[in-house]
C-alpha positions in Angstrom: 31.6 22.1 7.2 32.9 23.4 10.7 30.7 26.7 10.3 27.0 24.8 9.4 27.0 23.9 13.2 25.0 27.3 13.9 23.1 26.9 10.9 21.6 23.6 12.4 21.4 25.1 15.7 19.3 28.2 14.1 16.9 25.8 12.1 16.2 23.6 15.2 15.5 26.5 17.6 13.4 28.0 15.1 11.6 24.6 14.8 10.9 24.5 18.5 9.8 28.0 18.5 7.0 27.5 15.8 5.9 24.4 17.9 5.6 26.3 21.2 3.6 28.9 19.3 0.8 26.2 18.2 0.6 24.9 22.0 -1.7 25.9 23.8 -1.4 27.0 27.8 -2.3 22.9 28.6 0.9 22.2 26.5 -1.0 20.5 23.5 -1.2 21.3 20.1 -4.8 23.7 19.7 -5.0 22.4 15.7 -4.7 18.7 16.4 -8.2 17.3 15.9 -8.2 14.6 18.7 -11.7 13.6 18.2 -10.8 12.3 14.6 -7.7 10.1 16.0 -8.8 8.9 19.5 -10.7 5.7 19.4 -14.4 5.6 20.4 -15.0 5.2 23.7 -18.1 2.8 22.3 -16.2 0.4 20.3 -16.5 -3.2 21.0 -14.1 -5.6 19.6 -15.9 -7.8 16.4 -17.3 -11.3 17.2 -16.7 -13.6 14.6 -19.0 -17.0 13.9 -17.2 -20.0 13.8 -16.9 -21.5 10.6 -18.3 -24.8 9.7 -16.2 -27.4 7.7 -18.5 -27.6 4.6 -18.1 -23.5 4.6 -14.6 -23.6 4.6 -14.4 -26.4 1.9 -16.9 -24.3 -0.3 -14.3 -21.2 0.1 -11.5 -23.4 -0.7 -13.1 -25.0 -3.3 -13.8 -21.1 -4.9 -10.3 -19.9 -4.2 -9.1 -23.0 -6.4 -11.1 -22.2 -9.1 -10.0 -18.5 -9.2 -6.6 -19.6 -8.9 -6.8 -22.2 -11.8 -8.9 -19.1 -13.9 -6.1 -17.2 -13.1 -3.4 -19.1 -14.2 -4.8 -20.0 -17.6 -5.5 -16.3 -18.6 -1.6 -15.7 -17.8 -0.7 -18.8 -19.8 -2.6 -17.8 -22.3 -1.2 -13.8 -22.4 2.4 -15.3 -22.5 1.6 -18.0 -25.1 0.1 -14.7 -27.1 2.8 -12.7 -26.7 5.7 -14.9 -27.1 4.1 -16.0 -30.5 3.5 -11.9 -31.6 7.5 -11.4 -30.6 7.9 -14.6 -32.8 6.3 -13.1 -35.9 8.3 -9.8 -35.7 11.2 -11.1 -35.4 10.8 -13.5 -38.3 8.9 -10.2 -40.2 11.9 -8.1 -39.3 14.2 -10.7 -40.7 12.6 -10.8 -44.0 12.7 -7.5 -44.5 15.6 -6.7 -43.5 17.5 -9.4 -45.8 
């Protein structure tokens, strides 16, 4: 383990040399696309309208209906899977004995 320090040093040195080959004279990477990652200069923060209590109540009602429907579907799936497992176990026990 003592001899691996030189290998790690060589790896770090090679990595730094490779990075310096990619950099321009200005010190920035030439292959980096700054336009893709920069924030647009003309962007504005979004402005949202105030939601009225009626709209919020309607949204909450729709969410409650969706949650109830999802819960009902999950219950049906669990009951069907449990019933199928019980039937399979009964068949296996009857066939075995």
